[in-house]
N, C-alpha and C positions, 0 to 999 in steps of 0.2 A: 504494500500500500504506500502511496506517495501522497503527501499533504503539502500544499503550498499555502503559506499565510503571509500576507503583506498588509500591515506590518507584522513582525513576528508575534506569535501567540504568547501570552503571559502564562505562567505556570498553572494558574487556576483554570484557564481556558484549555490548556493541554490535558489537564486531569478530566475536565468535563468531556472533551473529545474522546479520550481513552475509554471513558465509561460507556460510550456509544458503540464501541467496537467489541465484537465477540469473535474469538478465534477457536476453531474446533479442529479435531483431528480428521474428521470425515466430512464429505459433502452431504448436505441435507436438501430436501426438496423445498424447504421454506426459503433458503438463501439461493438455491440454484434450481429453478423450476425445470430446466432441461434434464437434470439428473433423474427426476421422477419419470419423465418420458423415456429416458434411456433405459431405466430398469425394466419398464413394461415392454419396450421394444425388444430387449434382450430375451425376455420370456417368450415373446411371439416368435422370434428368430429360432430359438431352440425348438419350439413346438413345430416349426415348419422345416426343420432340418431333416434330411433323408433318414437318419437313424431313429428319429422319434416319430415324425410324420403324424402330427396331431393337429389338424387344421381347426378342430373345435376349440382347442385351447387358444389358438391365435385369434379366433373370432371373439372369444371372451375378453382377450386383451384389447381388441378393437372396441368392444363395448366400453371398457374403462377409459381408453384414449378418447373416445367420442365425448364422454362426459367432461374429461379434463380440457379438451380443446374448446368445448362450449364455454366452460368457466373462464378459460384464458381469454377467449374472444370477448366475453362480457366485461372483463377487467380492463380491457384496452380503452384508451391509451394509458400505458404505465408511465408514471412520473419518473423521469430520469435526471432532471436537473432541479436542485434545491437552491433557492435563493434566500438571501438575508433580507432584513427589513427594508433595505434600500434597493431591492431587486437585483442585487449583484449576485451572479451565479457563484455558489460556494462549493457545492458537492455535485459531482456527476456520477450516477450509478448506471453502469451499462446493463441494459435489459435486452432479452431476446426479442426479435421482431416476430410478427405473426408468421412470416415466411420461414423464419428459422425454426419456430416451434412446429409448424406444419411439416416441414421437411424432416425434422428429428422424429416426429411421431409416426409418419406414414411411409417415408421413402423406402426403408429397408423391408418393411412388411409387404409393400407392393412388389419389390424386387424378388423376395423369397416366396411370396404367396401367389405369384401370378399363375401358377399351375393348379390352384385350388378354386373351384367354383364358389364354395362357401366363403372363402376369404375375399374373393373378388366381389361377390354380392355385398358382403358386409362393409367393405371399405368404400364401395360405391354408394351404398345407402348412407354411410357416415358423411361423406362429402356432400351429397345432395341435401341431407338434412341441415348440415351446417350452413350451406350456401343459402338456404331459405331463411335462416335465423340470424346470421351475423350482420354486423353493420356493413353498409354498401362498400366502404373502402377495402374490406377484407375479401369480398366476393371474387375479384379477378384471380386471386391465387387459387381459390377453390375450383373455379371454372377451368383453369389451366391444369390442375391436378386431375380433375374429372376427365379431361381429354387424354391425359397420360394413362389413366385407368382403362379407358376405352381402347386405346392403342394396344395396351398389354392384353386385353381380352381378345382383340382381333388377332393378335400374333399367337395366342396360345390355345384357342378353342375353335371348334367347328361352328357352323352357322346356327344350329339349334341351341347350343350352349351360349353362344354370343347373344342371341335373342333373349334367352333366359336371364342372363345377367343384366341386360339393358332394360328389362321390364322392372328392375328393382326400383322401388320408390321409397321415399322416407317413411319410416315405420312409426305408427301411432304408439306402439309399445315403447320404442326408444324415447319418444317425447315424454311419455308418462313417467318413465324411470328418471329422466333428467329433471323433471319438476320436483322430485323428492330429494334432490341433492341440496345441501345447504350451500350458502354463498361462500362459506369458508370451511371446506372439509377437513382442514387440519387444525386441531386445537392449538391455542397459544403455547409456546414452549416455556417451560418453567425456567426461570432465571436461576442460574447457579451462583452461589456466593463465591466471591473471589478472594 
């Protein structure tokens, strides 16, 4: 971490700043949202590996990713610049963009799951559902991803299967499940005494 302070911070200000910083031994989803996506994608990748070949598990992971992507889209735009009382930028917090999160969540599952009808149906359903619900600025990324899904379906399946996947629509069941999610699915972290 690098901190610039002009003029230099006084000792009491440095102590206050240090009290705002938490150092941990491992990544957590609260501080690094992409880490949670990475963990879920790893589970789906293992499920789709030739040695395990469990597309149902990958579909269940897509269910969870769907909910997380929806919550992430609802939280946008994320605040990444914090200003002082005089509106001078003081802290910049790098945040993943919608495109970053979408790629982390779905790219590898599309790559490894392109031979499974169930996975392709579910990933397509996920993208169609999100496209209908997210803010308009986020929709072009989803439309582009939907085209990639359709290209993968065209490359991997015959006409009847392609038509079957393309008939996939957004599911009412998925929407009802998503309504039951709280706005903050992670409880606040207990602060450790230092």
